[in-house]
C-alpha positions as CSV (number, residue, x, y, z in Angstrom):
1,M,-11.6,0.5,-26.8
2,K,-8.5,1.3,-24.8
3,N,-7.8,-1.7,-22.5
4,I,-8.0,-5.5,-22.5
5,Y,-10.3,-5.4,-19.5
6,E,-12.8,-3.4,-21.6
7,T,-13.2,-6.2,-24.2
8,G,-16.4,-7.5,-22.6
9,E,-17.2,-11.1,-23.2
10,L,-13.6,-12.0,-24.3
11,F,-12.2,-10.6,-21.0
12,E,-14.9,-12.3,-18.9
13,Q,-14.4,-15.7,-20.5
14,V,-10.7,-15.6,-20.0
15,Q,-11.0,-14.5,-16.4
16,M,-14.0,-16.5,-15.3
17,N,-12.4,-19.7,-16.7
18,H,-9.2,-18.9,-14.9
19,L,-7.5,-19.5,-18.2
20,L,-4.1,-17.9,-17.4
21,G,-4.0,-18.8,-13.7
22,D,-3.2,-15.5,-12.1
23,G,-6.0,-13.0,-12.9
24,K,-3.4,-10.2,-13.2
25,I,-1.8,-11.7,-16.3
26,F,-4.4,-10.9,-18.9
27,P,-4.9,-7.2,-18.1
28,D,-1.1,-6.9,-18.1
29,S,-0.8,-8.4,-21.5
30,L,0.0,-6.6,-24.8
31,P,-2.3,-7.0,-27.8
32,K,-0.5,-7.9,-31.0
33,R,-2.9,-5.8,-33.1
34,S,-5.9,-3.6,-32.6
35,L,-8.2,-4.6,-29.7
36,N,-11.2,-3.8,-31.9
37,E,-10.0,-6.2,-34.5
38,I,-9.3,-8.9,-31.9
39,C,-12.7,-8.5,-30.4
40,N,-14.5,-8.6,-33.7
41,E,-12.7,-11.8,-34.6
42,F,-13.6,-13.3,-31.3
43,L,-17.3,-12.6,-31.7
44,V,-17.3,-14.2,-35.1
45,K,-15.4,-17.3,-34.1
46,K,-16.4,-18.0,-30.5
47,N,-19.3,-20.3,-31.3
48,D,-17.3,-22.4,-33.8
49,H,-17.0,-26.0,-32.6
50,S,-13.3,-25.9,-33.4
51,F,-12.6,-22.6,-31.5
52,N,-9.9,-22.8,-28.9
53,L,-9.8,-19.8,-26.5
54,N,-6.3,-20.7,-25.3
55,Q,-5.0,-20.7,-28.8
56,F,-6.8,-17.5,-29.6
57,I,-5.2,-15.7,-26.7
58,S,-1.8,-17.0,-27.6
59,E,-2.2,-15.8,-31.2
60,N,-3.4,-12.4,-30.3
61,F,-1.6,-11.4,-27.1
62,D,1.9,-11.2,-25.7
63,L,1.7,-12.3,-22.0
64,P,3.9,-10.6,-19.5
65,S,7.0,-12.5,-18.4
66,P,7.3,-13.7,-14.8
67,G,9.2,-11.3,-12.5
68,L,12.9,-12.0,-12.1
69,D,12.6,-14.9,-14.5
70,N,16.2,-14.4,-15.8
71,Y,17.7,-13.8,-12.3
72,R,19.8,-16.5,-10.8
73,P,20.9,-15.6,-7.3
74,D,24.4,-16.2,-6.1
75,R,23.9,-18.4,-3.1
76,T,27.3,-17.5,-1.8
77,V,26.7,-13.8,-1.2
78,S,25.3,-12.0,1.8
79,I,21.8,-10.7,2.0
80,E,23.2,-7.1,1.6
81,A,25.0,-8.1,-1.6
82,H,22.0,-9.9,-2.8
83,I,19.8,-6.9,-2.3
84,S,22.3,-4.6,-3.9
85,S,22.2,-6.8,-7.1
86,L,18.4,-6.9,-6.9
87,W,18.0,-3.1,-7.2
88,D,19.0,-3.1,-10.8
89,M,16.9,-6.2,-11.5
90,L,13.8,-4.4,-10.1
91,T,14.4,-1.1,-11.8
92,R,12.4,-0.2,-14.8
93,K,13.3,2.4,-17.4
94,P,11.0,5.3,-18.3
95,D,8.0,4.0,-20.2
96,K,6.6,4.6,-23.6
97,A,2.9,4.6,-24.3
98,I,1.8,1.4,-26.1
99,P,-1.7,1.1,-27.6
100,G,-3.9,-1.3,-25.7
101,C,-1.4,-1.6,-22.8
102,S,-2.7,-1.0,-19.3
103,L,0.7,0.4,-18.1
104,I,0.6,4.2,-17.3
105,P,3.9,5.5,-18.7
106,L,6.2,7.2,-16.2
107,P,8.9,9.6,-17.2
108,Y,11.6,8.5,-14.8
109,P,13.2,5.1,-13.8
110,Y,11.4,3.4,-10.9
111,V,11.7,0.2,-8.7
112,V,8.9,-2.4,-8.8
113,P,8.3,-4.8,-5.9
114,G,8.9,-8.0,-7.8
115,G,7.1,-11.1,-8.9
116,R,3.7,-10.5,-10.3
117,F,4.0,-6.8,-9.4
118,R,5.5,-5.4,-12.6
119,E,4.7,-1.8,-12.0
120,I,5.3,0.8,-9.3
121,Y,3.2,0.7,-6.2
122,Y,2.5,3.7,-4.0
123,W,3.0,2.7,-0.4
124,D,5.4,-0.1,-1.2
125,S,7.7,2.5,-2.7
126,Y,8.3,4.3,0.6
127,F,9.6,1.2,2.3
128,T,11.7,0.3,-0.8
129,M,13.2,3.8,-0.6
130,L,14.4,3.1,3.0
131,G,16.6,0.4,1.5
132,L,17.6,2.6,-1.5
133,R,18.7,5.2,1.0
134,E,20.9,2.6,2.8
135,S,22.4,1.5,-0.5
136,G,23.2,5.1,-1.5
137,R,20.7,5.1,-4.4
138,T,19.5,8.6,-3.9
139,D,19.1,8.9,-7.6
140,L,16.4,6.3,-7.7
141,I,14.6,7.9,-4.7
142,Q,14.6,11.2,-6.5
143,H,13.3,9.6,-9.7
144,M,10.5,7.8,-7.9
145,V,9.4,10.9,-6.1
146,N,9.4,12.7,-9.4
147,N,7.2,10.0,-10.9
148,F,4.7,10.3,-8.1
149,A,4.7,14.1,-8.5
150,Y,4.0,13.5,-12.2
151,L,1.1,11.3,-11.4
152,I,-0.4,13.9,-9.0
153,D,0.0,16.6,-11.6
154,T,-1.5,14.5,-14.5
155,I,-4.1,12.4,-12.7
156,G,-4.8,14.4,-9.6
157,Y,-3.6,11.8,-7.2
158,I,-1.2,8.8,-6.9
159,P,-3.0,5.7,-8.0
160,N,-2.6,2.3,-6.4
161,G,0.0,1.6,-9.1
162,N,0.7,2.8,-12.6
163,R,-1.9,0.6,-14.3
164,T,-5.1,2.0,-15.8
165,Y,-7.2,-0.6,-14.0
166,F,-6.0,1.0,-10.7
167,L,-7.5,4.4,-11.6
168,G,-10.2,5.3,-9.1
169,R,-8.2,4.4,-6.0
170,S,-5.0,5.4,-4.3
171,Q,-3.1,3.7,-1.5
172,P,-1.9,4.7,2.0
173,P,-0.6,8.3,1.5
174,F,3.1,8.1,2.1
175,F,4.1,10.9,-0.3
176,S,4.8,13.4,2.5
177,L,7.2,10.9,4.2
178,M,9.0,10.4,0.9
179,I,9.5,14.2,0.7
180,E,10.6,14.2,4.3
181,M,13.2,11.5,3.4
182,L,14.4,13.6,0.4
183,Q,14.7,16.7,2.6
184,N,16.8,14.8,5.2
185,L,19.0,13.4,2.4
186,Q,19.6,16.8,1.0
187,E,20.5,18.2,4.4
188,V,23.0,15.3,4.9
189,L,24.3,15.3,1.3
190,P,23.9,18.9,0.0
191,S,23.3,19.4,-3.7
192,S,26.1,21.0,-5.7
193,N,23.5,23.3,-7.2
194,E,23.2,26.2,-4.7
195,E,20.0,27.5,-6.4
196,E,18.1,24.2,-6.1
197,V,14.9,24.5,-4.1
198,E,14.7,22.2,-1.1
199,P,12.3,19.3,-1.5
200,L,9.8,20.5,1.1
201,V,9.2,23.6,-1.0
202,R,9.7,22.1,-4.4
203,Y,6.9,19.5,-4.0
204,L,4.5,21.8,-2.1
205,P,2.0,22.0,-5.0
206,Q,1.8,18.2,-5.2
207,L,1.5,17.8,-1.4
208,E,-1.4,20.2,-1.5
209,K,-3.1,18.3,-4.4
210,E,-2.6,15.1,-2.4
211,H,-4.4,16.6,0.5
212,Q,-7.2,17.9,-1.7
213,F,-7.7,14.5,-3.2
214,W,-8.2,12.9,0.2
215,M,-10.4,15.7,1.4
216,R,-12.6,15.9,-1.7
217,G,-16.2,16.4,-0.8
218,I,-15.6,17.9,2.7
219,D,-17.4,21.1,1.7
220,E,-20.5,19.1,0.8
221,L,-20.8,17.3,4.1
222,H,-23.3,19.3,6.2
223,E,-24.9,16.7,8.4
224,P,-23.1,14.6,11.1
225,N,-22.6,10.9,10.5
226,T,-22.4,11.3,6.7
227,A,-19.7,10.5,4.2
228,L,-18.7,11.4,0.7
229,H,-15.8,9.9,-1.2
230,R,-13.0,9.6,1.4
231,V,-14.3,12.0,4.0
232,V,-16.6,11.3,6.9
233,K,-18.2,13.8,9.2
234,L,-18.8,12.4,12.7
235,S,-21.4,13.1,15.3
236,D,-19.5,15.9,16.9
237,G,-18.6,17.6,13.6
238,S,-15.1,16.1,13.4
239,V,-13.9,15.0,10.0
240,L,-11.8,11.9,9.5
241,N,-11.1,9.7,6.4
242,R,-11.9,6.3,5.0
243,Y,-10.7,4.3,2.1
244,W,-12.8,4.4,-1.1
245,D,-12.8,3.7,-4.8
246,E,-14.6,5.6,-7.5
247,N,-15.7,2.4,-9.1
248,N,-18.1,-0.3,-8.0
249,T,-17.3,-3.1,-10.4
250,P,-15.1,-6.3,-10.1
251,R,-11.4,-5.5,-10.1
252,P,-10.0,-6.5,-13.5
253,E,-6.9,-8.1,-11.9
254,A,-9.1,-10.2,-9.6
255,F,-12.3,-10.5,-11.7
256,Q,-13.1,-14.1,-11.0
257,E,-12.4,-13.8,-7.3
258,D,-14.7,-10.8,-6.9
259,V,-17.5,-12.2,-9.0
260,M,-17.4,-15.5,-7.1
261,L,-17.5,-13.7,-3.7
262,S,-20.5,-11.7,-4.9
263,R,-22.4,-14.9,-5.3
264,Q,-21.8,-15.8,-1.7
265,S,-22.5,-12.4,-0.2
266,K,-25.8,-11.0,1.0
267,Q,-24.6,-7.5,-0.1
268,K,-25.6,-6.0,-3.4
269,P,-22.7,-6.8,-5.9
270,E,-22.0,-3.1,-6.5
271,V,-21.7,-2.5,-2.8
272,L,-19.5,-5.5,-2.2
273,F,-17.2,-4.5,-5.1
274,R,-16.7,-1.0,-3.7
275,H,-15.8,-2.5,-0.3
276,L,-13.3,-4.8,-2.0
277,R,-11.8,-2.0,-4.0
278,A,-11.6,0.2,-0.9
279,A,-9.7,-2.6,0.9
280,A,-7.3,-2.7,-2.0
281,E,-6.7,1.0,-1.6
282,S,-5.8,0.3,2.1
283,G,-3.0,-2.0,1.0
284,W,-4.4,-4.6,3.4
285,D,-6.1,-6.7,0.8
286,F,-7.4,-8.6,2.5
287,S,-7.8,-8.7,6.3
288,S,-10.5,-9.5,8.9
289,R,-10.2,-5.9,10.1
290,W,-12.6,-5.0,7.2
291,F,-15.1,-7.8,8.0
292,K,-18.4,-7.2,9.8
293,D,-18.5,-10.8,11.0
294,E,-16.1,-13.7,10.6
295,T,-16.7,-14.0,6.8
296,F,-15.0,-12.4,3.8
297,A,-18.4,-11.9,2.2
298,S,-19.3,-9.5,5.1
299,I,-16.5,-7.0,4.1
300,H,-17.6,-3.4,4.7
301,T,-14.4,-1.3,4.3
302,T,-16.1,2.0,3.4
303,D,-18.0,2.0,6.7
304,I,-14.7,2.0,8.6
305,I,-12.4,4.9,9.7
306,P,-8.9,3.3,9.7
307,V,-6.6,4.5,12.4
308,D,-3.5,4.2,10.1
309,L,-4.9,6.2,7.2
310,N,-5.8,9.1,9.5
311,C,-2.3,9.1,11.1
312,L,-0.8,9.4,7.7
313,L,-3.0,12.3,6.8
314,Y,-2.1,13.9,10.2
315,H,1.5,13.7,9.0
316,L,0.6,15.3,5.6
317,E,-1.2,18.1,7.4
318,T,1.7,18.8,9.8
319,T,4.1,18.7,6.9
320,L,2.1,21.3,5.0
321,A,1.9,23.4,8.1
322,N,5.7,23.3,8.5
323,I,6.4,24.1,4.9
324,Y,4.1,27.2,5.0
325,L,5.7,28.2,8.3
326,R,9.2,28.0,6.7
327,S,8.0,30.0,3.7
328,G,6.5,32.7,5.9
329,N,2.8,32.0,5.0
330,Q,1.4,32.2,8.6
331,M,-2.2,32.0,7.5
332,K,-1.8,28.7,5.6
333,S,0.4,27.3,8.3
334,R,-2.2,28.0,10.9
335,H,-4.9,26.4,8.7
336,F,-3.1,23.1,8.3
337,L,-1.9,23.0,11.9
338,M,-5.5,23.4,12.9
339,C,-6.5,20.6,10.6
340,A,-3.8,18.4,12.1
341,N,-4.7,19.2,15.7
342,Q,-8.4,18.5,15.0
343,R,-7.5,15.2,13.4
344,K,-5.3,14.2,16.2
345,A,-8.0,14.9,18.8
346,A,-10.6,13.0,16.7
347,I,-8.2,10.0,16.3
348,K,-7.8,9.8,20.1
349,K,-11.6,10.3,20.6
350,Y,-12.8,7.7,18.2
351,C,-10.0,5.2,17.8
352,W,-8.6,4.9,21.3
353,S,-10.2,2.5,23.8
354,D,-9.8,3.2,27.5
355,D,-11.2,-0.2,28.3
356,R,-9.0,-2.2,25.9
357,H,-5.9,0.1,26.1
358,F,-5.4,0.0,22.4
359,F,-6.1,1.9,19.1
360,F,-8.9,0.5,16.9
361,D,-10.5,1.3,13.6
362,Y,-13.9,3.0,14.0
363,D,-17.2,1.8,12.4
364,F,-18.9,5.2,11.8
365,V,-22.1,3.6,10.5
366,E,-22.6,1.6,13.7
367,Q,-20.9,4.4,15.6
368,T,-18.7,2.0,17.5
369,P,-15.0,1.0,17.5
370,K,-14.2,-2.3,15.7
371,K,-13.2,-5.3,17.7
372,H,-10.2,-6.3,15.7
373,Y,-6.7,-6.0,17.2
374,T,-4.4,-5.0,14.4
375,L,-0.9,-3.6,13.9
376,A,-2.5,-0.4,12.6
377,A,-2.4,0.5,16.3
378,A,1.3,1.1,15.9
379,F,0.8,4.1,13.6
380,P,-0.1,6.6,16.4
381,L,3.2,5.6,18.0
382,F,5.1,6.0,14.6
383,F,3.7,9.5,14.2
384,E,3.9,10.3,17.9
385,L,0.2,11.0,18.3
386,A,-0.2,8.8,21.3
387,S,0.4,10.0,24.9
388,P,3.2,8.2,26.8
389,E,0.5,6.3,28.7
390,Q,-1.2,5.1,25.6
391,A,2.1,4.1,24.0
392,L,3.0,2.0,27.0
393,A,-0.4,0.3,27.0
394,V,0.0,-0.4,23.2
395,E,3.5,-1.7,23.8
396,Q,2.3,-4.2,26.4
397,I,-0.2,-5.7,24.0
398,L,2.2,-5.8,21.1
399,K,4.8,-7.5,23.3
400,H,2.4,-10.1,24.8
401,D,0.1,-10.8,21.9
402,F,1.6,-9.7,18.6
403,L,5.3,-10.4,18.9
404,K,6.1,-13.9,17.6
405,P,9.4,-15.8,16.9
406,G,9.5,-14.2,13.4
407,G,8.3,-10.7,14.2
408,M,5.0,-9.0,14.7
409,T,1.9,-10.7,13.4
410,T,-0.4,-8.5,11.4
411,T,-3.6,-9.2,13.4
412,L,-4.6,-11.7,16.1
413,Q,-7.2,-13.3,13.8
414,A,-6.3,-16.3,11.6
415,S,-8.8,-15.9,8.8
416,G,-6.9,-17.3,5.9
417,Q,-6.5,-13.8,4.5
418,Q,-2.9,-12.7,3.9
419,W,-3.2,-9.6,6.0
420,D,-4.0,-11.6,9.1
421,A,-2.2,-13.9,11.5
422,P,0.2,-15.6,11.2
423,N,1.6,-13.4,8.5
424,G,4.0,-10.6,9.1
425,W,4.8,-7.8,6.6
426,A,7.9,-5.6,6.3
427,P,6.1,-2.2,6.4
428,L,4.3,-3.0,9.6
429,Q,7.5,-4.3,11.2
430,W,9.1,-0.9,10.5
431,V,6.2,1.1,11.7
432,S,6.0,-0.9,14.9
433,Y,9.8,-0.8,15.4
434,Q,10.1,2.9,15.0
435,G,6.9,3.6,16.9
436,L,8.3,1.8,19.9
437,L,11.6,3.6,19.7
438,N,9.8,7.0,19.5
439,Y,8.6,6.3,23.1
440,G,11.9,4.8,24.4
441,L,10.4,1.3,24.5
442,E,13.7,-0.2,23.4
443,D,13.5,-3.7,24.8
444,T,10.4,-4.6,22.8
445,A,11.8,-2.8,19.7
446,H,15.1,-4.7,20.0
447,N,13.2,-8.0,20.3
448,L,11.1,-7.2,17.3
449,K,14.2,-6.3,15.3
450,H,16.0,-9.5,16.3
451,N,13.0,-11.7,15.4
452,W,12.2,-10.1,12.1
453,L,15.8,-10.0,10.9
454,S,16.3,-13.6,12.0
455,I,13.4,-14.9,10.0
456,I,14.6,-13.2,6.8
457,Q,18.1,-14.5,7.4
458,K,16.9,-18.0,8.1
459,F,14.7,-18.1,5.0
460,Y,17.4,-16.5,2.8
461,L,19.9,-19.2,3.9
462,Q,17.4,-21.9,2.9
463,T,16.2,-20.4,-0.4
464,S,18.4,-17.4,-1.4
465,R,15.1,-15.5,-1.7
466,L,13.5,-12.4,-0.1
467,T,9.8,-12.6,-0.2
468,E,6.8,-10.4,0.1
469,K,5.6,-11.7,3.6
470,Y,6.5,-14.3,6.2
471,N,4.8,-16.6,8.6
472,V,6.0,-15.1,11.9
473,L,4.5,-17.7,14.1
474,H,6.4,-20.7,12.6
475,A,9.2,-18.6,11.2
476,N,8.8,-19.8,7.6
477,E,7.2,-18.8,4.3
478,A,3.7,-17.2,4.4
479,A,0.6,-18.3,2.7
480,G,-3.0,-17.1,2.3
481,G,-4.6,-14.6,0.0
482,E,-5.4,-14.5,-3.7
483,Y,-1.9,-15.3,-5.0
484,P,1.3,-17.2,-4.0
485,N,4.0,-15.5,-2.0
486,Q,6.1,-13.3,-4.3
487,D,9.9,-12.9,-4.7
488,G,11.8,-9.7,-5.0
489,F,10.9,-8.1,-2.8
490,G,11.0,-4.3,-2.7
491,W,9.7,-3.4,0.8
492,T,11.3,-6.5,2.4
493,N,14.7,-5.5,1.0
494,G,14.2,-1.9,2.1
495,V,13.1,-2.6,5.7
496,Y,15.7,-5.3,6.1
497,L,18.6,-2.9,5.3
498,A,17.1,0.0,7.3
499,M,16.4,-2.1,10.3
500,K,19.7,-3.9,10.3
501,N,21.6,-0.6,10.0
502,S,19.5,1.3,12.6
503,G,20.5,1.6,16.2
504,N,18.0,1.6,19.1
505,G,16.9,5.1,19.9
506,D,18.0,6.7,16.7
507,G,14.5,7.9,15.9
508,T,15.0,7.6,12.1
509,R,11.8,7.5,10.3
């Protein structure tokens, strides 16, 4: 028995009774002795009339401490100074393996988001790195990239986060953008070691493994409109990707929530659980973009080709093509360039709507675009996939429908889920902002920048806090989702610094 979430009835009783409040606390806890010994004692004592499960947990497990629990912000300092002091508070030293602990040890220091998120997260880290770059913390950027390379080498991919209960799923693939950032930093601040290999070449093996992970199963897809793992073959033979998870059980960190939803859903539990896990891989957990109708129980993530995921994989493929071109491998370069061009054409064919003048996710089971307007439509602008006409059309809708007093709302649907209106999230503000600048749409980009920075500044002056997300409609703290708004917060810090320091038209990704 390796993990707390594999303790059967003990784990289920704690989670289903919501004993510790946040469902993430118990799987993050440390057993004080062998899990087998703890479970055996539980099975012997559980039916005693005097048995107290709360007391049993307290006696046998060390619960994780709340994030930033010892941090007392200085209310007199600027946001920039506050963030600078937070970097060290959010940095974790290299890990040691602890029996029964769900944490996957990493060999280098890393920055966690904050709050309940006590481990590294894949796509969060890219946006955190934007701020580390502005703060001159190139050392931490290098360490975090090395940790992700280590995970790719040892696990075969970058999991959602470095917890064993995240194994089976990844997150939006930003690794190629991290390498691009390192490459740009090296070109600006050359290494003193003249023999050091440039990042684009040094991490080529891991970039290829990342691509292989996302494309696993492609050689087994022979019929159109079929899918395997994360790859989907469409009616014209094009191949695009979806989110997936190798497991179809309740998420340990949200066990009660998943089980309760399964009792409301018409879907088979194992099908529902896979859709929930796939949405967790997307990072948008949860959003109406994944729903078949207006209800959470109708979630059908694995039926959907997300526009943002495929734009990210386009960047990975163009990055691989460029690296091989630089190294003189023309054949490999042409292969990945062909993959990228085919993906670009398929994104435009299946995700662009001439009628609605916007990019949408595509339901490959129903063979029709989804109806949900979301900020995922900014990704084709961020990666310069859109034509100038498409970019202008998207900008008009972003300006008139998405831009609010506190920044861009995530979707136009107010479902009560945290990745829906009226919430705004730092990574999507950055993608939208840079995407608009890529096409010279500076007025809307400037307004977005002003509104987003203003809400962060306003809320900071009131609370001395930087949080995970914000209510951009009413310019205050966000709500919704499975847990309260969290403090810290890695990607908010990163995007704030990067956006505040950027000038219109600088094109910095």
